N, C-alpha and C positions, 0 to 999 in steps of 0.2 A: 504493500500500499504506500510506497515511497512518493507516489504522484498524488497523494492525499485524496483520493477520489472516494473512498468509502467512509461514510460518517453515519453509521446507523443509530449512534445514541441521539446526537444533535448535532446542528451545524454551529451552534454558539453556546457558550457556558461561561458562568462566572465560576471561578475555582474555590473551592473550599476543601483544601487538604489534598493528599496524594489520591490519585486513582485514574481511570479513564472516563474523559469526558466528551471528546469530540471525534477526532480522527482515529478510525479502528487501528488497534496495535500500538498507538502512540500513547503511552501512558505519562502522566504529569507527576512529578515529585518535588519535594522540597524540604528543607530542614530549616525550624526554628523561626519562620518568619513571623513577624509581630503583626504590624498593621498593613504591610503591603497587600494589595488587592489585584488580581490579574483576571482577565477574561480571555478565553481560548475562542477561535473561531476558524471555520473552513472559509478560507477567502478566495474570491476569484482573481485577486491580484497575484499573478504569477509570471515568470518568464516566458518568453515566446516557446511553444512546444509543450506547454503545460497548461491545465485548466484550473488547477487549485494550488493553495499553499495552507500551511498551517501557521496561524498567526496569533501571538501573544501580545497583549497590551497591558500595561501597568496603569490601572486606573487609580490607585492610591499608593502613593510613594511610601517607603519604609521610614523615611527621615535620616535615621542613623543606621549603617551596616553594622550590626553585631558579629562577633567573630565566629558564631555558629550558624549563621544565615547562609543559605543556599537555594536556588531557584532552577529547576531542570524541567523545562516545557516538554522535552520528549525523553522518555526511557522507554528502550526497546527490549524485549526479552526473548531469547531463541532456544528452541529445544536443543539438548544435548545430540539427539539422534539426527539433527541436521546439521551437524558441525563435523562429523567423523572425517570427511574428506581434507579437513585442515591437518590432519596428522600432528595436533598438538600433543605435547607430552613425549615427543621422539626428536631426534636429531634431525629428522626431515621436515619439521614443523614449517607450514607455508604461512606467508605474509597474507594481511587483509588490507583491502583498500577500500575507503569511504569516500564517495563522491556527493555532491549535493549543490544545489542553488540555494543562497541565504541572502536576506535583506534585513538591515537593522536601522533604526534612527540614531544609534549610538555606534560610533567608530571605536575600534580597539581590539583587543585579544580576547578570544573566547576558547573555552576548554572542551574537549571530548574525552570521556573516559570508558574504558572497556574493563570488565570484570568478569573473570572466569569462575563459575559457581560449581563447586563439588565438595563432597564429604570431606572435611578436614580444613586445609588451609585455602581460602580463596586467593587468586591472583589477580593484578591489574596493571594496567599501563595507560598513560594518558599521552595526549598530544593537543595541539592549538591550532587556530587558524585566526586570520585577521579580517576584520571588516574595515576596508579602506575608505570608502565613501558611504557616507550616510544615504539612506532611502534609495539604494541602488541594488539591484539584482548582481551578485557576484558568484562565479563558480569555483568550488573549493574542492581540493583532493586531500587526503590524509592516509598515509600508509603506515602500518604497524608491523613489527615483525611477529612471527608466531612463538608462541611460549614452547620452549623445548622442555619444561619441567613438569607440566601437568596438562593432561587432556580432558575429554568430557564423557561422563557417562552416556551409554548408547540407550538412551530411553526418552520419555516424552517430558522430562522435568527440565528445569531451566539450566542451560549450559553456559549460555553468554549473556550478561546482562550489560548494555551500553547506552550512554545518555549525553546529551548536550546540555551544556551549563550556560545560564545568561547572568548569573550573579553568584558571588560567593564571599563568604567571611574569611578571616585569616586562619580559622581552624582547619580549613581543608586546602590551604595553599602553601604550607611551609615545607613540605618534603618533596624533592625533586622525583617524579614518577614517570619520567618519559623513557624508562626502560622496565621490563617486567620485574615485578618485586611482590613479595607476600603483601595482601591488602593492609593499608594503613590509611586510616580515613584523612589524616594530615596532608596527604598527597592527592586526594581524590580530584580536586580541582586546580591543580598545580598549573601556573601560568595565566589563570583567568584574571584580568583587570578590569572588565565591566561589570558594573552592577546596576542592571536593569530595574530592579525593585527599589532603587533610591531615586530614579528618575520618572516623574510623572509624565505620563502619555507616552513613555517610550515603548518602541515596537521591535520585534523580532520575527522573523517569519522564514519559512524553509520549505522546500519541495525538492523533488527529483532525487531523494535520497536513494543511493545503491551501495550495498556492501558486498564486495566480491573478492573471491580468492586471487592472490598475485599481487604484484607491485604495481600494476597499470591500471588506471581507471578507463574503462571503457563506456561507450554510449548507454544512456539510460535505457532499460527493455520496458517499453511500454506495453502494459496488459489491457485487455478490454476490461470494462466495469464488471462484467459477468465473472470473469476470471478473478478479478481482486476481491468481488464479494464473496465468491466461494471459498477462497482461501482464507479471509478474515473471519468467516463462519465456522472455522475449525475451533475457534477460540471464543467467538461470541455471536450470538444471533438475536436480533430483537423481532419478534412477531408482532406487527402493529397493525391497527385499522386505519392508518393514514392512508389516503390516497395518493397518487403521482403529485398532485397539487398540495404543497406543505400548507398544514393548518387546516386540512378539510379531511373527513373521516367517513369511513364505512359504518352503516348503521348496525350491520349484523355481520362483521368479519368473523368467519368460521375459524376458531383456533384448534378445535378438536371434538371429536364424536365421543359422546357418552352415553351411559345407560343408567336407569334409574334403580339403584340397589334398595330403595325405599320410597316413600313419599315425599322425603325431604333430603334424600342424599344421592348425588350422582358420582359416577366413577367413569373413567375414560382414559383415552391415550393422548398425549401430546408428542407429537413427533417433530424432530428437527434435523437438520444436518449433522453428520457425525462429528463428534467433537474430539478434542484432544485428550480429555479424560470426563469423568462422570460430573456433569455441571451442576451448578446452582441455579435453581430457577425461582425468579421474583415476578411480581407484577406491580403495576404503578398504582392502581386504585380497586379496591372492591366494588365501589359504586359504578365502575366503568365496564365490568363484566357481568355476565349473566348466564343462566340457562335458558336455551329457546326451545319451548316445548309444546306441542300441539297448538301452535299458533299464538302462544302467550310468552312474553318475556318475564322470567322469574329472577328477581333479585337474589343475590347471594349473601349469605350471613357469614360465611367461612369459606375459605379456599386454600389448599395446599397442594404440594406436589411432592411425590416420594417415588421409591425405587427407581431413580433415575439412572440409565445406562448411557452409552454412548450416543444412542440415537432416538431414545423414547423415554418418557416418564409417565407416571399415573397421575391423573387429575383427581382430586377429591374436593368435591363442592358440596355445600349444604345451602339449599334454597330457602328462601322466606316467602311468606304469603300463598299463592296458589299452589297446591301440592303437584309434586310429579305423580306419574302413573306407575307404580311399582312394575319394574321388568321392561319398561317401554324405553326408546332411544330419545336422546335429546341433544342438542347443540350446545356446546361450549364457546361463547362468542362475545363481542363487543355489545353494547347495550344502545347507543345512539350515534348519530352522525354528528352531534355537536360535542362528543366528549371523546378526547383521545384515551385509547385503551392500548396496552402493550404486556407482553410477557417476555422477559429477559432471560436467556440461557446463557450462562456465563461459565467458561472454562478456561479463563484467561490465566497466564503464567504469573 
């Protein structure tokens, strides 16, 4: 999703702590920020050849940069089984090259950090790039050597965790970490000189991110929206009643078929794209969802999901008001064209 095409959760959000907010697979993280406030958005401001970028804007400045401050607008986590070709942990360890288009209102030096995650001692290395001209799209490349000391577990757990920094206090910048070393937080953002969280209305945006094997950056590999969506849905999927027009909704979007186990309880199957692991399933509002049964919409007084496997989970709903007919079928669906309804299936790293 390096071209920032897929944004299942939202196209804009106000940040409230670490998590996934806008662009799929692009996690926001921070450390000890006090008054600083940011917004994230999927922006149509992008370099030629791209349709979108991820943009972060500081809407409330920190005032004073404390030693423990850090702001990381993108954190990307990769499964160990997708990294075996790097041959890390051997004398034949291969280099990685990161390329991207970036734009910021604040010039200066920015940090990128890479952490290998395994049982025992995590390892890391950092590098930097420079924004030379304010509010101008610039193309950057960074190459890091392979780690000959440690490799990755060959499974679906996190093997590599890497992120961009746009602001850091001194707690993270005192140790030179430009070569592989055992993890030490004092070097996590070594070289970072810019502090976006201390500059009101400052912006930073990025697109065209490509991480590839070797020491030479090659042209960005554009995928169709459908390909990117399918890859993102391995980690997260939102079932929604929103139409292709943002802000409008289907009145009875079918989420799953159920049967009445009693006059008040419905059970059924929620099917979704195959996930990385057994997902956590949540929904936005009980009042937005219902059972549709024999021509009637039955409000729900309780809803849960259990027995989740890689591609299906059980729906457990309790209706209120008009009773179900024991043993009959019903729909699990949205309730109104004026109310947003969604179910999130989350297997993120």
